[in-house]
ChimeraX commands (.cxc) that place a marker at each C-alpha (Angstrom):
marker #1 position -8.93,8.86,-7.34 radius 0.5
marker #1 position -9.11,6.90,-10.59 radius 0.5
marker #1 position -8.17,3.32,-9.58 radius 0.5
marker #1 position -11.30,1.18,-9.56 radius 0.5
marker #1 position -12.25,-1.21,-6.79 radius 0.5
marker #1 position -12.85,-3.81,-9.48 radius 0.5
marker #1 position -9.22,-3.59,-10.65 radius 0.5
marker #1 position -7.92,-4.15,-7.11 radius 0.5
marker #1 position -10.28,-7.08,-6.57 radius 0.5
marker #1 position -9.24,-8.60,-9.92 radius 0.5
marker #1 position -5.56,-8.47,-8.94 radius 0.5
marker #1 position -6.31,-10.02,-5.57 radius 0.5
marker #1 position -8.34,-12.84,-7.11 radius 0.5
marker #1 position -5.56,-13.56,-9.62 radius 0.5
marker #1 position -3.01,-13.83,-6.82 radius 0.5
marker #1 position -5.35,-16.03,-4.78 radius 0.5
marker #1 position -6.09,-18.12,-7.89 radius 0.5
marker #1 position -9.78,-17.71,-7.13 radius 0.5
marker #1 position -11.02,-15.67,-10.08 radius 0.5
marker #1 position -14.58,-16.96,-9.66 radius 0.5
marker #1 position -14.79,-15.97,-5.98 radius 0.5
marker #1 position -15.52,-19.43,-4.61 radius 0.5
marker #1 position -13.27,-19.43,-1.52 radius 0.5
marker #1 position -13.16,-15.67,-1.14 radius 0.5
marker #1 position -16.44,-14.13,-2.38 radius 0.5
marker #1 position -16.15,-10.82,-4.19 radius 0.5
marker #1 position -18.40,-9.08,-1.67 radius 0.5
marker #1 position -16.03,-10.15,1.11 radius 0.5
marker #1 position -13.03,-8.72,-0.74 radius 0.5
marker #1 position -14.84,-5.40,-1.18 radius 0.5
marker #1 position -15.46,-5.27,2.57 radius 0.5
marker #1 position -11.72,-5.65,3.11 radius 0.5
marker #1 position -11.01,-2.90,0.58 radius 0.5
marker #1 position -13.06,-0.59,2.81 radius 0.5
marker #1 position -11.23,-1.87,5.90 radius 0.5
marker #1 position -7.92,-1.10,4.16 radius 0.5
marker #1 position -8.96,2.48,3.44 radius 0.5
marker #1 position -9.84,3.06,7.10 radius 0.5
marker #1 position -6.52,1.60,8.20 radius 0.5
marker #1 position -4.68,3.92,5.81 radius 0.5
marker #1 position -6.55,6.94,7.18 radius 0.5
marker #1 position -5.63,5.82,10.70 radius 0.5
marker #1 position -1.92,5.37,9.97 radius 0.5
marker #1 position -1.57,8.35,7.61 radius 0.5
marker #1 position -4.40,10.82,8.29 radius 0.5
marker #1 position -3.43,13.22,5.51 radius 0.5
marker #1 position -4.14,10.47,2.95 radius 0.5
marker #1 position -7.77,11.53,3.24 radius 0.5
marker #1 position -7.18,15.25,3.80 radius 0.5
marker #1 position -10.05,17.59,2.97 radius 0.5
marker #1 position -9.93,21.41,2.86 radius 0.5
marker #1 position -13.22,23.00,3.81 radius 0.5
marker #1 position -14.72,26.36,4.77 radius 0.5
marker #1 position -16.75,25.96,7.94 radius 0.5
marker #1 position -18.97,28.14,10.11 radius 0.5
marker #1 position -18.02,28.17,13.78 radius 0.5
marker #1 position -20.41,27.79,16.67 radius 0.5
marker #1 position -20.53,30.55,19.26 radius 0.5
marker #1 position -17.71,30.29,21.78 radius 0.5
marker #1 position -14.17,28.93,21.84 radius 0.5
marker #1 position -14.77,25.17,21.60 radius 0.5
marker #1 position -15.20,23.89,18.05 radius 0.5
marker #1 position -15.54,20.50,16.33 radius 0.5
marker #1 position -14.53,19.37,12.85 radius 0.5
marker #1 position -17.29,18.18,10.44 radius 0.5
marker #1 position -19.02,14.91,11.29 radius 0.5
marker #1 position -17.26,13.02,8.48 radius 0.5
marker #1 position -13.82,13.80,9.94 radius 0.5
marker #1 position -11.59,11.82,12.27 radius 0.5
marker #1 position -8.99,14.48,13.18 radius 0.5
marker #1 position -8.00,18.08,12.56 radius 0.5
marker #1 position -4.83,18.58,10.51 radius 0.5
marker #1 position -4.51,22.38,10.37 radius 0.5
marker #1 position -6.37,25.70,10.24 radius 0.5
marker #1 position -5.31,28.23,7.63 radius 0.5
marker #1 position -7.30,31.46,7.64 radius 0.5
marker #1 position -10.53,33.34,8.21 radius 0.5
marker #1 position -13.01,33.29,5.33 radius 0.5
marker #1 position -15.81,35.58,4.15 radius 0.5
marker #1 position -18.31,32.70,4.18 radius 0.5
marker #1 position -18.59,28.92,4.16 radius 0.5
marker #1 position -19.10,28.85,0.37 radius 0.5
marker #1 position -16.54,27.25,-1.89 radius 0.5
marker #1 position -15.65,30.53,-3.59 radius 0.5
marker #1 position -15.35,32.54,-0.38 radius 0.5
marker #1 position -12.66,35.21,0.00 radius 0.5
marker #1 position -9.70,34.53,2.25 radius 0.5
marker #1 position -9.03,36.83,5.19 radius 0.5
marker #1 position -6.64,37.04,8.15 radius 0.5
marker #1 position -4.28,34.09,8.68 radius 0.5
marker #1 position -4.75,31.94,11.80 radius 0.5
marker #1 position -1.78,30.67,13.84 radius 0.5
marker #1 position -1.46,27.57,15.99 radius 0.5
marker #1 position -0.44,28.39,19.57 radius 0.5
marker #1 position 0.07,26.49,22.82 radius 0.5
marker #1 position -3.03,26.71,25.01 radius 0.5
marker #1 position -0.82,27.34,28.04 radius 0.5
marker #1 position 0.34,30.61,26.48 radius 0.5
marker #1 position -3.24,31.83,26.11 radius 0.5
marker #1 position -4.12,30.60,29.59 radius 0.5
marker #1 position -1.22,32.56,31.04 radius 0.5
marker #1 position -2.05,35.71,29.07 radius 0.5
marker #1 position -5.73,35.71,29.94 radius 0.5
marker #1 position -7.21,32.84,31.99 radius 0.5
marker #1 position -10.72,34.09,31.16 radius 0.5
marker #1 position -10.40,33.86,27.37 radius 0.5
marker #1 position -13.11,31.17,27.18 radius 0.5
marker #1 position -15.62,33.48,28.93 radius 0.5
marker #1 position -17.97,35.15,26.37 radius 0.5
marker #1 position -18.06,38.29,28.52 radius 0.5
marker #1 position -14.27,38.74,28.53 radius 0.5
marker #1 position -13.02,42.12,27.30 radius 0.5
marker #1 position -9.83,43.36,25.66 radius 0.5
marker #1 position -7.83,41.37,23.13 radius 0.5
marker #1 position -9.67,38.14,24.05 radius 0.5
marker #1 position -13.13,39.64,23.51 radius 0.5
marker #1 position -15.15,37.25,21.37 radius 0.5
marker #1 position -15.54,38.42,17.78 radius 0.5
marker #1 position -15.97,37.19,14.20 radius 0.5
marker #1 position -12.23,37.15,13.37 radius 0.5
marker #1 position -10.08,34.33,14.70 radius 0.5
marker #1 position -6.39,35.00,15.42 radius 0.5
marker #1 position -5.16,31.72,16.93 radius 0.5
marker #1 position -6.22,28.16,17.58 radius 0.5
marker #1 position -5.15,25.43,19.99 radius 0.5
marker #1 position -5.20,21.68,19.43 radius 0.5
marker #1 position -4.77,18.63,21.66 radius 0.5
marker #1 position -3.77,15.45,19.83 radius 0.5
marker #1 position -5.47,13.41,22.56 radius 0.5
marker #1 position -8.82,14.89,21.43 radius 0.5
marker #1 position -8.24,15.23,17.67 radius 0.5
marker #1 position -11.79,16.16,16.60 radius 0.5
marker #1 position -11.93,19.22,18.85 radius 0.5
marker #1 position -10.07,22.53,18.71 radius 0.5
marker #1 position -10.36,25.93,20.38 radius 0.5
marker #1 position -10.27,29.35,18.72 radius 0.5
marker #1 position -8.95,32.65,20.09 radius 0.5
marker #1 position -10.73,34.94,20.37 radius 0.5
marker #1 position -13.90,32.91,20.69 radius 0.5
marker #1 position -16.54,33.23,17.98 radius 0.5
marker #1 position -19.21,35.78,18.85 radius 0.5
marker #1 position -21.67,34.50,16.23 radius 0.5
marker #1 position -22.24,31.70,13.75 radius 0.5
marker #1 position -21.21,34.15,11.01 radius 0.5
marker #1 position -17.56,33.39,11.83 radius 0.5
marker #1 position -16.00,31.37,9.02 radius 0.5
marker #1 position -12.60,29.69,8.77 radius 0.5
marker #1 position -10.76,27.37,6.39 radius 0.5
marker #1 position -9.65,24.08,7.92 radius 0.5
marker #1 position -7.86,20.95,6.74 radius 0.5
marker #1 position -9.02,17.71,8.32 radius 0.5
marker #1 position -8.68,13.98,7.82 radius 0.5
marker #1 position -12.00,12.63,6.56 radius 0.5
marker #1 position -13.28,9.14,7.13 radius 0.5
marker #1 position -13.02,7.36,3.75 radius 0.5
marker #1 position -16.37,6.91,2.06 radius 0.5
marker #1 position -17.56,3.32,1.76 radius 0.5
marker #1 position -16.88,2.15,-1.79 radius 0.5
marker #1 position -18.60,-0.46,-3.93 radius 0.5
marker #1 position -17.20,-2.84,-6.52 radius 0.5
marker #1 position -18.40,-0.56,-9.32 radius 0.5
marker #1 position -16.74,2.55,-7.89 radius 0.5
marker #1 position -13.26,3.98,-7.41 radius 0.5
marker #1 position -11.03,3.80,-4.37 radius 0.5
marker #1 position -11.65,6.46,-1.75 radius 0.5
marker #1 position -7.94,6.99,-1.13 radius 0.5
marker #1 position -5.31,8.37,-3.56 radius 0.5
marker #1 position -4.21,6.05,-6.36 radius 0.5
marker #1 position -0.72,5.74,-4.84 radius 0.5
marker #1 position -2.24,3.59,-2.10 radius 0.5
marker #1 position -3.71,1.00,-4.49 radius 0.5
marker #1 position -0.90,-1.49,-3.80 radius 0.5
marker #1 position -1.28,-0.99,-0.06 radius 0.5
marker #1 position -5.01,-1.70,-0.35 radius 0.5
marker #1 position -4.29,-4.84,-2.35 radius 0.5
marker #1 position -1.82,-6.11,0.24 radius 0.5
marker #1 position -4.26,-5.46,3.07 radius 0.5
marker #1 position -6.99,-7.42,1.27 radius 0.5
marker #1 position -4.55,-10.29,0.69 radius 0.5
marker #1 position -3.61,-10.17,4.36 radius 0.5
marker #1 position -7.26,-10.54,5.36 radius 0.5
marker #1 position -7.84,-13.28,2.77 radius 0.5
marker #1 position -4.95,-15.40,4.03 radius 0.5
marker #1 position -5.99,-14.72,7.64 radius 0.5
marker #1 position -9.23,-16.47,6.76 radius 0.5
marker #1 position -7.20,-19.66,6.32 radius 0.5
marker #1 position -4.70,-18.94,9.10 radius 0.5
marker #1 position -4.92,-22.53,10.35 radius 0.5
marker #1 position -2.79,-23.40,7.32 radius 0.5
marker #1 position 0.79,-22.54,8.28 radius 0.5
marker #1 position 1.74,-21.32,4.82 radius 0.5
marker #1 position -1.28,-19.02,4.69 radius 0.5
marker #1 position -0.54,-17.60,8.12 radius 0.5
marker #1 position 2.96,-16.75,6.94 radius 0.5
marker #1 position 1.69,-15.15,3.75 radius 0.5
marker #1 position -0.83,-13.14,5.75 radius 0.5
marker #1 position 2.01,-11.75,7.86 radius 0.5
marker #1 position 4.05,-10.93,4.76 radius 0.5
marker #1 position 1.22,-9.01,3.11 radius 0.5
marker #1 position 0.42,-7.09,6.29 radius 0.5
marker #1 position 4.08,-6.08,6.57 radius 0.5
marker #1 position 4.02,-4.95,2.93 radius 0.5
marker #1 position 0.90,-2.92,3.70 radius 0.5
marker #1 position 2.32,-1.14,6.74 radius 0.5
marker #1 position 5.70,-0.58,5.08 radius 0.5
marker #1 position 4.01,0.99,2.05 radius 0.5
marker #1 position 1.87,3.37,4.11 radius 0.5
marker #1 position 4.59,4.28,6.62 radius 0.5
marker #1 position 7.13,4.64,3.81 radius 0.5
marker #1 position 4.84,7.07,2.03 radius 0.5
marker #1 position 4.76,9.16,5.21 radius 0.5
marker #1 position 8.57,9.29,5.33 radius 0.5
marker #1 position 8.80,10.25,1.66 radius 0.5
marker #1 position 6.25,13.01,2.18 radius 0.5
marker #1 position 8.26,14.35,5.10 radius 0.5
marker #1 position 11.45,14.40,3.01 radius 0.5
marker #1 position 9.68,16.21,0.17 radius 0.5
marker #1 position 7.86,18.68,2.44 radius 0.5
marker #1 position 8.75,22.28,1.44 radius 0.5
marker #1 position 8.70,23.16,5.16 radius 0.5
marker #1 position 11.49,20.70,5.98 radius 0.5
marker #1 position 14.29,23.13,5.10 radius 0.5
marker #1 position 12.58,26.34,6.12 radius 0.5
marker #1 position 14.74,26.79,9.24 radius 0.5
marker #1 position 17.38,29.37,8.47 radius 0.5
marker #1 position 15.89,30.18,5.08 radius 0.5
marker #1 position 12.78,32.15,5.99 radius 0.5
marker #1 position 12.43,35.14,3.73 radius 0.5
marker #1 position 11.89,38.59,5.20 radius 0.5
marker #1 position 8.31,39.79,5.04 radius 0.5
marker link #1:1,2 radius 0.2
marker link #1:2,3 radius 0.2
marker link #1:3,4 radius 0.2
marker link #1:4,5 radius 0.2
marker link #1:5,6 radius 0.2
marker link #1:6,7 radius 0.2
marker link #1:7,8 radius 0.2
marker link #1:8,9 radius 0.2
marker link #1:9,10 radius 0.2
marker link #1:10,11 radius 0.2
marker link #1:11,12 radius 0.2
marker link #1:12,13 radius 0.2
marker link #1:13,14 radius 0.2
marker link #1:14,15 radius 0.2
marker link #1:15,16 radius 0.2
marker link #1:16,17 radius 0.2
marker link #1:17,18 radius 0.2
marker link #1:18,19 radius 0.2
marker link #1:19,20 radius 0.2
marker link #1:20,21 radius 0.2
marker link #1:21,22 radius 0.2
marker link #1:22,23 radius 0.2
marker link #1:23,24 radius 0.2
marker link #1:24,25 radius 0.2
marker link #1:25,26 radius 0.2
marker link #1:26,27 radius 0.2
marker link #1:27,28 radius 0.2
marker link #1:28,29 radius 0.2
marker link #1:29,30 radius 0.2
marker link #1:30,31 radius 0.2
marker link #1:31,32 radius 0.2
marker link #1:32,33 radius 0.2
marker link #1:33,34 radius 0.2
marker link #1:34,35 radius 0.2
marker link #1:35,36 radius 0.2
marker link #1:36,37 radius 0.2
marker link #1:37,38 radius 0.2
marker link #1:38,39 radius 0.2
marker link #1:39,40 radius 0.2
marker link #1:40,41 radius 0.2
marker link #1:41,42 radius 0.2
marker link #1:42,43 radius 0.2
marker link #1:43,44 radius 0.2
marker link #1:44,45 radius 0.2
marker link #1:45,46 radius 0.2
marker link #1:46,47 radius 0.2
marker link #1:47,48 radius 0.2
marker link #1:48,49 radius 0.2
marker link #1:49,50 radius 0.2
marker link #1:50,51 radius 0.2
marker link #1:51,52 radius 0.2
marker link #1:52,53 radius 0.2
marker link #1:53,54 radius 0.2
marker link #1:54,55 radius 0.2
marker link #1:55,56 radius 0.2
marker link #1:56,57 radius 0.2
marker link #1:57,58 radius 0.2
marker link #1:58,59 radius 0.2
marker link #1:59,60 radius 0.2
marker link #1:60,61 radius 0.2
marker link #1:61,62 radius 0.2
marker link #1:62,63 radius 0.2
marker link #1:63,64 radius 0.2
marker link #1:64,65 radius 0.2
marker link #1:65,66 radius 0.2
marker link #1:66,67 radius 0.2
marker link #1:67,68 radius 0.2
marker link #1:68,69 radius 0.2
marker link #1:69,70 radius 0.2
marker link #1:70,71 radius 0.2
marker link #1:71,72 radius 0.2
marker link #1:72,73 radius 0.2
marker link #1:73,74 radius 0.2
marker link #1:74,75 radius 0.2
marker link #1:75,76 radius 0.2
marker link #1:76,77 radius 0.2
marker link #1:77,78 radius 0.2
marker link #1:78,79 radius 0.2
marker link #1:79,80 radius 0.2
marker link #1:80,81 radius 0.2
marker link #1:81,82 radius 0.2
marker link #1:82,83 radius 0.2
marker link #1:83,84 radius 0.2
marker link #1:84,85 radius 0.2
marker link #1:85,86 radius 0.2
marker link #1:86,87 radius 0.2
marker link #1:87,88 radius 0.2
marker link #1:88,89 radius 0.2
marker link #1:89,90 radius 0.2
marker link #1:90,91 radius 0.2
marker link #1:91,92 radius 0.2
marker link #1:92,93 radius 0.2
marker link #1:93,94 radius 0.2
marker link #1:94,95 radius 0.2
marker link #1:95,96 radius 0.2
marker link #1:96,97 radius 0.2
marker link #1:97,98 radius 0.2
marker link #1:98,99 radius 0.2
marker link #1:99,100 radius 0.2
marker link #1:100,101 radius 0.2
marker link #1:101,102 radius 0.2
marker link #1:102,103 radius 0.2
marker link #1:103,104 radius 0.2
marker link #1:104,105 radius 0.2
marker link #1:105,106 radius 0.2
marker link #1:106,107 radius 0.2
marker link #1:107,108 radius 0.2
marker link #1:108,109 radius 0.2
marker link #1:109,110 radius 0.2
marker link #1:110,111 radius 0.2
marker link #1:111,112 radius 0.2
marker link #1:112,113 radius 0.2
marker link #1:113,114 radius 0.2
marker link #1:114,115 radius 0.2
marker link #1:115,116 radius 0.2
marker link #1:116,117 radius 0.2
marker link #1:117,118 radius 0.2
marker link #1:118,119 radius 0.2
marker link #1:119,120 radius 0.2
marker link #1:120,121 radius 0.2
marker link #1:121,122 radius 0.2
marker link #1:122,123 radius 0.2
marker link #1:123,124 radius 0.2
marker link #1:124,125 radius 0.2
marker link #1:125,126 radius 0.2
marker link #1:126,127 radius 0.2
marker link #1:127,128 radius 0.2
marker link #1:128,129 radius 0.2
marker link #1:129,130 radius 0.2
marker link #1:130,131 radius 0.2
marker link #1:131,132 radius 0.2
marker link #1:132,133 radius 0.2
marker link #1:133,134 radius 0.2
marker link #1:134,135 radius 0.2
marker link #1:135,136 radius 0.2
marker link #1:136,137 radius 0.2
marker link #1:137,138 radius 0.2
marker link #1:138,139 radius 0.2
marker link #1:139,140 radius 0.2
marker link #1:140,141 radius 0.2
marker link #1:141,142 radius 0.2
marker link #1:142,143 radius 0.2
marker link #1:143,144 radius 0.2
marker link #1:144,145 radius 0.2
marker link #1:145,146 radius 0.2
marker link #1:146,147 radius 0.2
marker link #1:147,148 radius 0.2
marker link #1:148,149 radius 0.2
marker link #1:149,150 radius 0.2
marker link #1:150,151 radius 0.2
marker link #1:151,152 radius 0.2
marker link #1:152,153 radius 0.2
marker link #1:153,154 radius 0.2
marker link #1:154,155 radius 0.2
marker link #1:155,156 radius 0.2
marker link #1:156,157 radius 0.2
marker link #1:157,158 radius 0.2
marker link #1:158,159 radius 0.2
marker link #1:159,160 radius 0.2
marker link #1:160,161 radius 0.2
marker link #1:161,162 radius 0.2
marker link #1:162,163 radius 0.2
marker link #1:163,164 radius 0.2
marker link #1:164,165 radius 0.2
marker link #1:165,166 radius 0.2
marker link #1:166,167 radius 0.2
marker link #1:167,168 radius 0.2
marker link #1:168,169 radius 0.2
marker link #1:169,170 radius 0.2
marker link #1:170,171 radius 0.2
marker link #1:171,172 radius 0.2
marker link #1:172,173 radius 0.2
marker link #1:173,174 radius 0.2
marker link #1:174,175 radius 0.2
marker link #1:175,176 radius 0.2
marker link #1:176,177 radius 0.2
marker link #1:177,178 radius 0.2
marker link #1:178,179 radius 0.2
marker link #1:179,180 radius 0.2
marker link #1:180,181 radius 0.2
marker link #1:181,182 radius 0.2
marker link #1:182,183 radius 0.2
marker link #1:183,184 radius 0.2
marker link #1:184,185 radius 0.2
marker link #1:185,186 radius 0.2
marker link #1:186,187 radius 0.2
marker link #1:187,188 radius 0.2
marker link #1:188,189 radius 0.2
marker link #1:189,190 radius 0.2
marker link #1:190,191 radius 0.2
marker link #1:191,192 radius 0.2
marker link #1:192,193 radius 0.2
marker link #1:193,194 radius 0.2
marker link #1:194,195 radius 0.2
marker link #1:195,196 radius 0.2
marker link #1:196,197 radius 0.2
marker link #1:197,198 radius 0.2
marker link #1:198,199 radius 0.2
marker link #1:199,200 radius 0.2
marker link #1:200,201 radius 0.2
marker link #1:201,202 radius 0.2
marker link #1:202,203 radius 0.2
marker link #1:203,204 radius 0.2
marker link #1:204,205 radius 0.2
marker link #1:205,206 radius 0.2
marker link #1:206,207 radius 0.2
marker link #1:207,208 radius 0.2
marker link #1:208,209 radius 0.2
marker link #1:209,210 radius 0.2
marker link #1:210,211 radius 0.2
marker link #1:211,212 radius 0.2
marker link #1:212,213 radius 0.2
marker link #1:213,214 radius 0.2
marker link #1:214,215 radius 0.2
marker link #1:215,216 radius 0.2
marker link #1:216,217 radius 0.2
marker link #1:217,218 radius 0.2
marker link #1:218,219 radius 0.2
marker link #1:219,220 radius 0.2
marker link #1:220,221 radius 0.2
marker link #1:221,222 radius 0.2
marker link #1:222,223 radius 0.2
marker link #1:223,224 radius 0.2
marker link #1:224,225 radius 0.2
marker link #1:225,226 radius 0.2
marker link #1:226,227 radius 0.2
marker link #1:227,228 radius 0.2
marker link #1:228,229 radius 0.2
marker link #1:229,230 radius 0.2
view
């Protein structure tokens, strides 16, 4: 991220014709920049995607790091939680009902057979209704079980002197959200209420449109029927 918060605030103040921050103080605009980043992460979670090596807790139930808002994917086992760790066995997403049918006792640490808890994860399950939690199969037998995950992180709070906490491509979306909030401040003026609505629509269209473009450009989109033999 290289776009500065100052540059976004400057553009907003120019549009508002309030370059000295009399009606809309600079500190207030910076607060709305941070609000915009959180809204972007909510609408498009992968905008703040982080790849991290994590140590599991003992058992099947796991939680993403405290700075995250939802799990995006799990890739593989790792040799440690260090940044330069060695990759190991791949981990596949499966439906929990399949595991429940195969072995209803797979959450039990005393289970034996294929579901016996160990330090190598084969599968994971995920419920979008509880996006910070996931379950691993087999369960982790110790805290020396390491995996690589991708999760959506909560954007760090930024200051006027810093850079945006979302990718540069979202700079216009952030600007439109700040303008939306600024005009909402004077919503009793009909023209400002209308402009607020326009800028919010521009914000949502920009973020949602980015999601559609990413889907179209996703290498996995055309994988059906073209999977190479392995």
